[in-house]
N, C-alpha and C positions, 0 to 999 in steps of 0.2 A: 288143385293142379300146380305143379310146382314150375317157376319160370327157369330160365337159365341163369339168372343170378340169384337163385335159391329161394325166392319170395314165394310163398304158398297163397295162392288165390282160391277160395273154395268155389266149388261148382254150385250154380244156381238150380240144377238139375240137368237130366239127361232127355234130350228130345229124339225120340225115335223114328227111324226110316223118314228123315228129313231128305227131301229131292235136291240134288246139286246137280245143275247142268254144266257140263263143260263141253265147248264147242257142240257136237251134234249129240253126245253122250250124256245120259241122265245115270246118277249113281244116288243110291239110297243110304244115307249114311246116319250113324249113331253119334250124336254130337252133344257135347257138355256145354253148356252156357255160362259163360264168365263175365261177370259185370266188369264195363270199362277195360276189356282186354286191350292190349298195345297193338293188336293184330285184328284183322276181319274174320280171318279163319286160319287156323293152324293145323297143318296136316301131318299126321306122323306116321309110324311105321305100320301100323293097321291099314292105313290108306296105302301107304306104298306097296305092301305085301299085296293087297285086295287087287290094285290096279296094275302090278308089275311096272310101277314107274321109273321112268329113266330120266335123268337130268343131264343136259348137255351144255357145257360152258364154252363160250367163244372168246378170242382174243380180244375182241372189241367191247368185253365185259357183259356183252347181252347173254342171257340164259333162256333155255326152253325146257320144257316138261313134257314128256310123252307118256301118256297112260292108256291102257288096254282096259276095255270093257270085259269082265270076268265071264260074262254068258255069251256074248256075240264074238269076241276076240277083235273087235273093232277098235281101231286106235285113233287118237287124236293129240296134237302137238300144239302146245299154247305156249305164249311168251310170258316169262315171271316179270316182275317190276320191283324196283328198289323199294323198300319200307318208306313209308312217308305218312302222310296225313290218312287216316281211315277213310276209305271209300262209302262205306255205308254205316249209318248210325240209325237207331231207332230210340225216341224217346218217348216212353209209355209211363204214364203216371200209375204208381202203385206196383210197379214191375220190379 
């Protein structure tokens, strides 16, 4: 996987049909696992297309993301947050 700065981080593998819950909606995603990534999750164009995502920016510098379930057409809007210390980290020996 290539970062915005051009650094290439090899994928440790692909996890298939991983459930992600956003609000009341659950999406089953194909997830590349990257060692010590600078983010908890990086959503790209395939996710945007699947969920018909819509980003809304506000004058006070807040931002929301609205996504649509491709099956039920239900929508959920969630706030985004500035990048900082990763929220989740798993340390597994031998992984």
